[in-house]
C-alpha positions in Angstrom: 10.0 -64.3 66.8 11.5 -61.6 64.6 13.9 -59.3 66.5 16.3 -56.9 64.7 18.8 -54.2 65.8 19.7 -51.0 64.1 21.9 -48.0 65.2 20.0 -45.6 67.4 19.1 -42.8 65.0 17.2 -39.5 65.3 14.0 -41.3 64.2 14.1 -43.1 67.5 14.9 -40.1 69.7 11.4 -39.3 71.0 10.7 -42.9 71.8 14.0 -43.6 73.6 13.6 -40.4 75.6 10.0 -41.5 76.6 11.5 -44.8 77.8 13.9 -42.9 80.1 10.9 -41.2 81.8 9.4 -44.6 82.8 9.6 -45.4 86.5 10.6 -49.0 85.8 13.5 -47.8 83.6 14.6 -45.1 86.0 14.9 -47.7 88.8 18.1 -49.2 87.3 19.1 -47.0 84.4 21.0 -43.7 84.2 18.5 -40.9 83.6 20.9 -37.9 84.0 20.9 -34.9 81.7 24.5 -35.9 80.6 23.3 -39.3 79.6 20.5 -37.8 77.4 23.1 -35.4 75.9 25.3 -38.4 75.0 22.3 -40.1 73.3 21.6 -37.0 71.3 25.3 -36.6 70.3 25.4 -40.2 69.2 22.2 -40.0 67.2 23.6 -36.9 65.4 26.7 -38.8 64.4 29.1 -37.8 67.3 30.2 -34.7 65.4 30.9 -32.9 68.7 32.5 -34.2 72.0 30.3 -35.8 74.5 30.4 -34.8 78.2 29.3 -38.3 79.2 32.4 -40.6 79.7 34.0 -39.1 76.5 31.3 -40.6 74.3 32.5 -44.2 74.6 29.1 -45.9 73.9 27.3 -47.1 70.8 23.5 -47.3 71.1 21.2 -49.7 69.3 17.4 -50.0 69.1 15.8 -53.4 69.1 12.6 -54.0 67.2 10.1 -56.9 67.2 8.0 -57.1 64.0 9.0 -53.5 63.3 8.0 -52.2 66.7 10.9 -50.6 68.7 10.9 -51.9 72.3 14.5 -52.1 73.7 17.8 -50.3 73.9 21.3 -51.8 73.9 24.6 -50.1 74.8 27.9 -51.6 73.6 31.5 -50.8 74.0 34.8 -52.6 73.3 36.9 -53.1 76.4 40.7 -52.9 75.9 43.4 -54.5 78.1 44.8 -51.1 79.0 41.5 -49.5 79.9 41.0 -48.3 83.5 38.6 -51.0 84.7 38.2 -52.9 88.0 40.7 -55.8 88.6 37.7 -58.2 88.3 37.1 -57.0 84.8 40.8 -57.3 83.8 40.8 -60.9 85.1 38.0 -61.9 82.7 39.0 -60.0 79.5 39.3 -62.3 76.5 42.8 -63.4 75.7 41.9 -64.9 72.3 39.7 -62.2 70.8 37.9 -58.9 71.7 35.8 -58.2 74.7 32.6 -56.1 74.5 30.5 -54.8 77.4 26.7 -54.5 77.1 23.9 -52.8 78.9 20.3 -53.6 78.0 16.8 -52.4 78.9 13.3 -52.9 77.7 11.6 -49.6 77.3 8.1 -50.6 76.1 6.0 -51.7 79.0 3.9 -54.0 76.8 7.0 -56.1 76.2 7.8 -56.7 79.9 7.1 -60.1 81.5 7.0 -62.0 78.2 10.5 -63.5 78.0 11.8 -61.2 75.3 14.9 -60.1 77.2 17.1 -63.2 76.8 16.0 -63.6 73.2 16.7 -60.0 72.4 20.2 -60.1 74.0 21.2 -63.2 72.0 19.8 -61.6 68.9 22.0 -58.6 69.5 25.1 -60.8 70.0 24.3 -62.5 66.7 23.9 -59.1 65.0 27.1 -57.8 66.6 29.2 -60.8 65.5 27.8 -60.7 62.0 27.9 -57.0 61.3 30.3 -55.3 63.7 33.1 -57.5 64.9 33.4 -61.2 64.3 36.6 -61.3 66.5 34.6 -60.6 69.6 34.4 -63.8 71.7 33.5 -62.5 75.1 30.6 -60.3 76.3 30.3 -58.6 79.7 27.3 -57.2 81.5 27.0 -56.0 85.1 23.6 -55.5 86.7 23.1 -54.2 90.2 23.0 -57.1 92.7 19.4 -56.1 93.7 18.2 -56.2 90.1 16.9 -59.8 90.3 15.0 -59.5 87.0 18.2 -58.6 85.2 20.2 -61.4 86.8 17.6 -64.0 85.9 17.3 -62.7 82.3 21.1 -62.6 81.8 21.4 -66.1 83.1 18.7 -67.2 80.7 20.7 -65.6 77.9 23.8 -67.7 78.8 25.7 -65.3 81.0 27.4 -66.6 84.2 28.4 -64.7 87.3 32.1 -64.0 87.6 32.1 -62.0 90.8 31.0 -58.7 92.4 32.5 -55.2 92.9 31.4 -51.9 94.3 30.6 -49.0 92.0 32.8 -46.1 93.0 31.6 -43.2 91.1 28.5 -41.5 89.6 24.9 -42.3 90.7 25.7 -45.9 91.7 28.6 -45.2 94.0 28.8 -47.8 96.8 26.3 -50.2 95.2 27.3 -53.8 94.8 27.4 -54.8 91.1 27.6 -58.3 89.7 29.9 -59.0 86.7 28.5 -61.5 84.3 30.2 -62.9 81.3 29.4 -64.9 78.2 32.0 -66.7 76.2 31.4 -67.2 72.5 33.7 -69.9 71.1 34.9 -69.8 67.5 32.4 -72.5 66.6 29.6 -70.7 68.3 30.7 -67.4 66.7 30.5 -69.0 63.3 27.1 -70.5 64.0 25.8 -67.2 65.2 27.1 -65.3 62.3 25.5 -67.7 59.9 22.3 -68.0 61.9 19.1 -68.2 59.9 16.8 -68.8 62.8 14.0 -66.8 64.4 16.2 -63.7 65.2 16.2 -61.7 62.0 19.4 -59.7 61.4 18.7 -56.3 60.1 21.0 -54.8 57.4 24.0 -53.1 58.9 23.2 -49.4 59.6 24.9 -47.4 56.9 27.6 -45.0 58.0 28.4 -46.8 61.3 32.1 -47.3 62.1 33.4 -50.5 63.6 34.1 -50.5 67.3 36.6 -47.9 68.3 39.7 -48.3 70.5 38.3 -46.0 73.1 39.0 -44.9 76.7 37.0 -46.2 79.6 38.8 -44.4 82.4 36.7 -44.5 85.6 33.5 -45.5 83.8 33.6 -49.2 84.6 33.2 -48.5 88.3 30.0 -46.6 87.5 28.3 -49.0 85.1 24.5 -48.3 85.0 22.9 -51.6 85.8 20.3 -52.7 83.3 16.6 -53.3 83.7 15.3 -56.3 81.8 12.4 -58.6 81.5 12.1 -61.1 84.4 10.3 -63.9 82.5 12.4 -66.9 81.7 12.7 -68.3 78.1 
């Protein structure tokens, strides 16, 4: 299986926006106008401020055999960020911590077990091309998103606890924090991986993760919609 990731660029805009119109995506993914504005600002190089959580996200498109099918969001979490206490308890003390959100947009790719493979392919890509010092990844699906929970567990994430979203569209919804530790040895192996997950060349012009502000965002994380099939 050949899965690669590249920075979400204007060439993907129409496809990504078509994914956002899908009912199975809208069930567990932010589809607000501000979110779409942030995507557009990112794809245009973040030359202007974003109205969506101060533009803290990086967006990535995953392809299988050159066919775009999924979207990944990533963001480095810093110790002084305004995050729930549960998050602070589980931040890495030996390296960097990165939060993720993931969704499969192409319906033809649902139910085939691609989600866990794609997530781990992205982790490999991230460690090899963005930040090798990252040793912990976080993700937080809605407690009712059973497909996401199953897929993330298959990708090696473990449940760390639950918290209530306090703001935005998901206010009051119980959210599950899941974590995946990547040891130094695993990091090295992932970075040197030559297996099925093909690492695309690093998108030119992309800056390494920024030390950015999260503010109240973490209480409003958009739970991800993912493929339910196990590996």
